[in-house]
ROTI-336070 format. One line per 8 residues: for each residue z, x, y of N, C-alpha, C. Coordinates in Angstrom, 2 decimals, always signed. Each point is the difference from the previous one (the first is absolute). Layout:
N
Z X Y Z X Y Z X Y | ...
***
This chain:
166
-63.74 +93.52 +12.25 +0.60 +0.42 +1.20 -1.05 +0.32 +1.45 | -0.13 -0.13 +0.83 -0.36 -0.02 +1.35 +0.05 +1.32 +0.79 | -1.39 +1.17 +0.18 +0.28 +0.96 +0.12 +0.09 -0.02 +1.72 | +1.32 +0.43 +0.73 +0.04 -0.26 +1.49 +0.14 +1.83 +0.54 | -0.89 +0.94 -0.69 -0.15 +1.01 +0.60 -0.90 +0.11 +1.17 | -0.76 -0.98 +0.06 -0.97 +0.06 +1.33 +0.80 -0.42 +1.03 | +0.33 -1.14 -0.10 +1.36 -0.60 +0.89 +0.71 +1.06 +0.82 | +1.11 +0.81 -1.39 +0.80 +0.67 +0.57 -0.61 +1.33 +0.94
-1.22 +0.70 -0.17 -0.65 +1.12 +0.63 -0.58 -0.55 +1.16 | -0.24 -1.42 -0.19 -0.15 -0.42 +1.29 +0.45 -1.13 +0.80 | +1.15 +0.68 +0.84 +0.95 -0.95 +0.47 -0.61 -1.44 +0.91 | +0.31 -1.04 -0.37 -0.46 -1.21 +1.28 -1.33 -0.01 -0.36 | -1.09 +0.77 -0.82 -1.28 -0.67 -0.07 +0.51 -1.49 -1.58 | -1.67 -0.69 +0.93 +0.06 -0.84 -0.97 -0.23 +0.31 -1.67 | +0.36 +0.10 -1.08 -1.29 +0.02 -1.41 +0.08 -0.57 -0.53 | -1.14 -0.58 -0.16 -0.26 -1.58 -0.95 -0.10 +0.41 -1.29
+0.64 -0.92 -1.47 -0.26 +0.27 -1.24 -0.03 -1.74 -0.50 | +0.00 +0.40 -1.59 -0.32 -1.75 -0.30 +0.02 +0.98 -1.57 | +0.60 -0.90 -0.64 +0.64 +0.63 -1.68 +0.18 -1.58 -0.57 | -0.52 +0.11 -1.20 +0.72 -0.68 -0.89 +1.51 -0.11 -1.17 | +0.59 -1.45 +0.13 +1.22 +0.41 -0.44 +0.10 -0.97 -1.16 | +1.10 +0.19 -1.01 +0.45 -0.67 -0.72 +1.12 -0.21 -0.37 | +0.24 -1.46 -0.17 +1.62 -0.83 -0.11 +0.04 -0.11 -1.72 | +1.19 -0.28 +0.10 -0.04 -0.12 -1.78 +0.41 -1.46 +0.24
-0.22 -0.78 -0.80 +0.27 -2.07 -0.17 +1.43 +0.13 +0.66 | +0.52 -0.95 +0.79 +1.55 +0.03 +0.45 +0.36 -1.63 -0.07 | +1.09 -0.01 -0.95 +0.41 -1.55 +0.16 +0.68 -0.43 +1.62 | -0.22 -0.92 +0.81 -0.07 -0.64 +1.01 +0.34 -1.20 +0.35 | +0.93 -0.73 +0.28 +0.52 -1.50 -0.12 -0.45 -0.79 -1.13 | -0.25 +0.45 -0.82 +0.39 -0.57 -1.48 -1.49 -0.02 -1.05 | -0.52 +1.00 +0.31 -1.16 +0.57 -0.40 -0.32 +1.25 +0.34 | -1.10 +0.43 -0.87 -0.36 +1.58 -0.48 -1.31 +0.32 +1.22
-0.37 +0.38 +0.63 -0.92 +0.26 +1.00 -0.75 +1.09 -0.37 | -1.64 -0.27 -0.04 -0.84 +1.21 -0.57 -0.66 +0.48 +1.86 | -0.29 +1.50 -0.31 -0.24 +0.23 +1.68 -1.73 +0.92 -0.63 | -1.34 -0.26 +0.82 -1.26 +0.50 -0.51 -0.44 +0.46 +1.16 | -0.77 +1.02 +0.37 -1.17 +0.27 +0.91 +0.95 +0.55 +1.14 | +1.23 +0.64 +0.40 +0.67 +0.26 +0.39 -0.41 +1.18 +0.92 | -0.25 -0.47 +1.52 -0.62 +1.76 +0.37 +0.93 -0.60 +1.69 | +0.67 +1.44 +0.48 +0.88 +0.01 +0.84 -1.27 +0.84 +0.76
+0.06 +0.04 +1.70 -1.23 +0.62 +0.83 +0.36 -0.20 +1.11 | +0.14 +0.78 +0.94 +0.76 +0.62 +1.34 -0.28 +1.39 +0.71 | +1.07 +0.21 +0.88 +0.19 +1.02 +0.78 +1.48 +0.31 -0.30 | -0.52 +1.66 +0.03 +1.37 +0.62 -0.03 +0.35 +0.81 +0.50 | +1.06 +0.16 +1.27 +0.38 +1.00 +1.19 +0.95 +0.58 -0.46 | -0.07 +2.04 +0.08 +1.06 +0.54 +0.05 +0.86 +0.62 +0.57 | +0.64 +0.37 +0.47 +1.28 +0.47 +0.97 +0.89 +1.75 -0.83 | +0.96 -0.27 +0.62 +0.64 +1.43 -0.99 -0.07 -0.03 -1.09
+1.10 -0.88 -0.41 +1.03 -0.09 -0.93 -0.70 -1.68 -0.57 | -1.09 -0.67 +0.78 -0.07 -1.89 -0.66 -1.38 +0.33 -0.11 | -0.36 -1.41 -0.10 -1.28 -0.04 -0.31 +0.14 -1.93 +0.14 | -0.71 -1.00 +0.55 -0.12 -1.01 +0.05 -1.44 -0.44 -0.09 | +0.31 -1.09 -1.03 -1.11 -0.61 -0.73 +0.14 -1.53 +0.52 | -1.30 -0.20 +0.63 -0.39 -1.54 +0.07 -1.17 -0.17 -0.38 | +0.03 -1.07 -1.06 -0.61 -0.21 -1.02 -0.18 -1.34 -0.49 | -0.75 -0.48 -1.06 +0.24 -1.49 -0.21 -0.82 +0.52 -1.78
+1.28 -1.26 -0.57 -0.83 +0.23 -1.01 -0.43 -1.72 -1.09 | -1.67 +0.37 -0.35 -0.20 -0.78 -0.13 +0.04 -0.07 -2.18 | +0.30 -1.56 -0.42 +0.12 -0.09 -1.40 -0.23 -0.95 -0.93 | -0.10 -0.61 -0.61 -0.54 -1.42 -0.21 +1.77 +0.41 -1.58 | +0.35 -1.53 +0.45 +0.98 -0.47 -0.76 +0.34 -0.45 -1.40 | -0.13 -0.51 -1.07 -0.04 -0.28 -1.40 +1.34 -1.24 +0.46 | -0.06 -0.92 -0.35 +0.80 -0.63 +0.06 -0.11 -1.77 -0.92 | +0.81 -0.62 +0.23 -0.24 -1.52 -0.76 -0.10 -1.12 +1.04
-0.48 -0.94 +0.02 +0.56 -1.06 +1.58 +1.07 -1.03 -0.45 | +0.75 -0.24 +0.86 +1.75 -0.59 -0.24 -0.41 -1.53 -0.29 | -1.36 -0.14 +0.46 +0.02 -1.61 -0.53 -0.93 -0.03 -1.34 | -0.84 +0.42 -0.42 -0.88 -0.40 -1.22 +0.06 +1.20 -1.11 | +0.65 +0.96 +0.81 +0.54 +1.17 -1.25 -1.06 +1.02 -0.23 | -1.73 -0.13 +0.68 -0.73 +0.20 -0.55 -0.18 +1.88 +0.92 | -0.67 +0.77 -1.23 -0.52 +1.20 +1.08 -0.29 +0.13 +1.22 | +0.73 +0.20 +1.01 -0.80 +0.39 +1.14 +0.09 +1.36 +0.51
-0.48 +0.79 +1.10 -0.01 +0.71 +0.81 -0.19 +0.68 +1.42 | +0.76 +0.44 +0.49 -0.06 +0.05 +1.51 -0.18 +1.35 +0.97 | -0.81 -0.30 +0.35 -0.86 +1.47 +0.59 +0.97 -0.08 +1.42 | +0.63 +1.07 +0.23 +0.82 +0.09 +1.19 -0.32 +1.04 +0.03 | +0.25 +0.42 +1.87 +0.12 +1.31 +1.12 +1.15 -0.37 +0.47 | +1.02 +1.44 -0.06 +0.95 -0.10 +0.30 +0.17 +1.19 +0.71 | +0.90 +0.13 +1.51 +0.15 +1.23 +0.61 +0.91 +0.43 -0.83 | -0.33 +2.05 -0.09 +1.29 +0.73 -0.18 -0.08 +1.48 +0.88
+1.18 -0.76 +1.16 +0.11 +1.30 +1.28 +1.53 +0.86 -0.74 | -0.16 +1.31 -0.38 +1.17 +0.37 -0.28 -0.02 +1.58 +0.89 | +1.37 +0.53 -0.41 +0.17 +1.63 +0.25 -0.11 +0.89 -1.06 | -0.26 +1.07 -0.20 +0.51 +0.75 -1.44 +0.76 +0.91 +1.25 | +1.13 +0.79 -0.50 +0.95 +0.84 +0.63 +0.35 +1.35 -1.23 | +0.07 +0.58 +0.69 +0.54 +1.24 -1.35 +1.87 -0.15 -0.32 | +0.39 -0.28 +0.67 +0.88 -0.92 +0.26 +0.23 -1.29 -0.10 | +0.50 -0.62 -1.35 -0.03 -1.48 +0.52 +0.88 -0.46 -0.09
+0.15 -1.42 +0.80 +0.85 -0.52 +0.90 -0.39 -2.15 -0.33 | +1.10 +0.09 +0.75 +0.18 -1.74 -0.02 -1.70 -0.49 +0.41 | -0.79 +0.20 +0.47 -1.41 -0.48 +0.30 -1.14 +1.08 -0.10 | +0.01 +0.56 -0.89 -0.94 +1.05 -0.30 +0.09 -0.21 -1.70 | -1.28 +0.78 -0.92 -0.31 +0.28 -1.12 +0.08 +1.68 +0.12 | +0.65 +0.55 -1.00 -0.26 +1.47 -0.29 -1.42 +0.53 -0.18 | +0.00 +0.85 +0.76 -1.64 +1.40 +0.29 +0.40 +0.85 -1.23 | -0.44 +0.07 -0.77 +0.12 +1.37 -1.27 -0.72 +0.44 +0.64
-0.32 +1.24 +0.12 -0.73 +1.19 -0.02 -1.00 -0.55 +1.53 | -1.36 -0.23 -0.45 -0.92 -0.27 +0.58 -0.56 -1.45 -0.99 | +0.76 -0.46 -0.42 +0.04 -1.34 -0.78 +0.69 -1.00 +0.36 | -0.43 -1.49 +0.34 +0.83 -1.10 +0.23 -0.65 -1.03 -0.61 | +1.24 -0.37 -1.05 -0.56 -1.68 -0.73 -0.03 -0.99 +0.62 | -0.87 -0.25 +0.46 -0.38 -1.06 +0.40 +0.18 -1.49 -0.47 | -0.33 +0.36 -1.81 +0.06 -1.22 -0.42 +1.10 -0.90 -0.13 | +1.32 +0.57 +0.47 +1.53 -0.65 +0.10 -0.28 -0.95 +1.32
-0.18 +1.05 +0.97 -0.57 -1.07 +1.43 -0.90 -0.70 -0.06 | -1.18 +0.00 -0.75 -0.77 -1.55 +0.01 +0.74 -1.00 -1.25 | +0.34 +0.41 -0.84 +1.00 -0.81 -0.96 +1.13 -1.15 +0.57 | +0.59 +0.86 +0.85 +1.08 -0.55 +0.42 -1.02 -1.16 +1.40 | -0.32 +0.71 +0.73 -1.03 -0.49 +1.02 -0.81 -1.62 -0.89 | +0.00 -0.36 -0.90 -1.17 -0.55 -0.77 +1.37 -1.64 -0.54 | +1.11 +0.98 -0.21 +0.60 -1.03 -0.67 +0.53 -1.05 +1.07 | +0.10 +0.75 +0.94 +1.02 -1.04 +1.18 -1.44 -0.84 +0.02
-1.35 +0.34 +0.30 -1.18 -1.08 +0.26 -0.29 -1.10 -0.93 | +0.61 -0.04 -1.62 -0.47 -0.79 -0.95 +0.43 -1.00 +0.41 | -0.25 -1.48 -0.23 +0.40 -0.96 +0.56 +1.23 -0.28 -1.48 | +0.49 -0.93 +0.57 +1.40 -1.06 -1.01 -0.99 -0.66 -0.95 | -0.55 -0.04 -0.35 -1.09 -0.70 -1.17 -1.72 +0.00 +0.38 | -0.71 -0.01 -1.11 -1.15 +0.43 +0.05 -1.13 -1.67 -0.68 | -0.46 -0.24 +1.08 -1.41 -0.97 -0.52 -1.26 +0.22 -0.15 | -0.68 -0.41 -1.02 -1.44 +0.29 -0.12 -0.84 -0.77 +1.01
+0.28 -0.87 +0.79 -0.56 -0.40 +1.35 +0.58 -1.03 +0.49 | -0.20 +0.08 +0.84 +0.93 -1.20 +1.31 +0.55 -1.06 -0.89 | -1.21 -0.80 -0.08 -0.38 -1.59 -1.17 +0.54 +0.18 -0.82 | +0.31 +0.74 -0.89 +0.80 -0.06 -1.17 +0.37 -0.88 -0.30 | -0.20 -1.13 -1.19 +0.55 -1.26 -0.38 +1.61 +0.45 -0.94 | +0.38 +1.31 -0.21 +0.79 -0.19 -0.87 -0.10 -0.83 -1.81 | +1.23 +0.66 -0.87 -0.27 -0.69 -1.19 +0.10 -1.95 +0.00 | -0.02 -0.38 -0.53 +0.59 -1.64 -0.14 +1.60 +0.46 -0.26
+0.86 -0.76 +0.52 +1.08 +0.18 -0.41 +0.61 -0.86 -1.19 | -1.05 -0.65 -0.31 +0.20 -0.78 -1.73 -0.23 +0.28 -0.77 | -1.48 +0.37 -0.42 -0.82 +0.34 -0.86 -0.58 +1.05 +0.02 | +0.47 +1.23 +0.76 +0.17 +1.67 +0.54 -1.99 +0.05 +0.08 | -0.83 -0.50 -0.33 -1.37 +0.27 +1.17 +0.00 +0.67 +0.79 | -1.14 +1.32 -0.28 -0.05 -0.34 +1.62 -1.41 -0.27 +0.78 | +0.91 -1.04 +1.21 -0.62 -0.61 +0.23 -1.76 +0.40 +1.23 | +0.23 +1.10 -0.07 -1.23 +0.83 +0.87 -1.19 +0.00 -0.99
+0.57 -0.18 -1.17 -1.25 +0.40 -0.96 -0.23 -1.46 -1.20 | +0.93 -0.64 -0.29 +0.08 -1.20 -0.82 +1.07 -1.21 +0.64 | -1.12 -0.57 +0.90 +1.03 -1.13 +0.74 +0.70 -1.36 -1.22 | +1.26 -0.28 -0.20 +0.28 -1.01 -1.01 +0.75 -1.20 +0.00 | +0.17 -0.63 +1.83 +0.39 -0.80 +0.21 +1.27 -1.12 -0.60 | +0.70 +1.54 -0.20 +1.45 -0.18 -0.25 +0.76 -0.70 +1.19 | +0.00 +0.13 +1.22 +0.81 -0.26 +1.29 -0.89 -1.10 +0.37 | -1.56 -0.40 +0.01 -0.30 -0.95 +0.80 +0.92 -1.41 -0.60
+0.16 -0.39 +1.98 +0.66 -1.32 -0.74 +1.71 -0.05 +0.09 | +0.24 +1.18 -0.79 +1.28 +0.31 +0.04 +1.03 +0.19 +1.31 | +0.92 +0.04 -0.37 +1.33 +0.05 +1.52 +0.14 +1.72 -0.51 | -0.05 +0.52 -1.59 +0.35 +1.15 -0.25 +1.67 +0.52 +0.75 | +0.69 +1.32 -0.73 +1.22 -0.60 +0.28 +0.74 +0.16 +0.99 | +1.12 -0.42 +0.48 +0.11 -0.14 +1.31 +1.79 +0.52 -0.22 | +0.39 +1.14 -0.23 +1.12 +0.18 -0.09 +1.50 -0.16 +1.30 | -0.37 -0.57 +1.02 +0.49 -0.46 +0.71 +0.37 -1.17 +0.29
-0.74 -1.08 -0.79 +0.05 -1.36 -0.02 +0.90 -0.65 +0.22 | +1.24 +0.94 -1.11 +0.80 -0.89 +0.27 +1.19 +0.06 +0.92 | -0.13 +1.19 +0.70 +0.41 +0.09 +1.06 -0.42 -1.13 +1.13 | -1.05 -0.40 -0.03 -0.27 -1.46 +1.06 +0.56 -1.34 -0.69 | +0.51 +0.00 -1.21 +0.65 -0.90 -0.32 +1.33 -0.16 +0.66 | +1.18 +1.44 +0.15 +1.03 -0.05 +0.02 -0.31 -0.48 +2.08 | -0.79 +0.51 +0.13 -0.11 -0.48 +1.70 -0.32 -0.92 +0.23 | -0.92 -0.96 -0.97 +0.31 -1.42 +0.60 +1.37 -0.61 -0.58
+0.33 -0.08 -1.06 +1.57 -0.62 +0.05 +1.19 +0.41 +1.16 | -0.17 +1.07 +0.83 +0.30 +0.61 +1.09 -0.08 -1.10 +1.12 | -1.22 -0.32 -0.02 -0.75 -0.76 +1.06 +0.35 -1.35 +0.16 | +0.36 -0.44 -1.25 +0.66 -1.11 -0.30 +1.45 -0.42 -0.08 | +0.41 +0.97 -0.14 +1.63 +0.24 +0.80 +0.48 -0.41 +1.38 | -0.85 +0.91 +0.63 +0.61 +0.06 +1.57 -0.28 -1.49 +0.48
***
């Protein structure tokens, strides 16, 4: 919980803060993600019954590459801008006395910034569709010279037959 007492007692003043956060493993897009070294830091500014927070969340996301299935880490830096108020509204988070639970706002910001799929590196070669070997670490040669599967090849035959009839 973030102690916002300084921000509320000094309206308009920007009060810097930094705090570690912990997130539970989360199932996202078919995979359980882990989170390490989560740290949120920024500035909180108090008003009468609310506190505005402008901050950044730095976190390491533990996932698996969607191409080769190897474990991979993704370091993320996500903006977390939110407002805490005594009366929770549509665009605010609840302010509980002089404490604000910034972890919920930070987690929501993080989830909205996660990629649709994780890759270990830009040039990942993935798994061989024939033998299943990781082509980054164990070249197999299965697809050298082979055309590979072509699921739409049947359509080209139909197209060719239609052109002959015209």
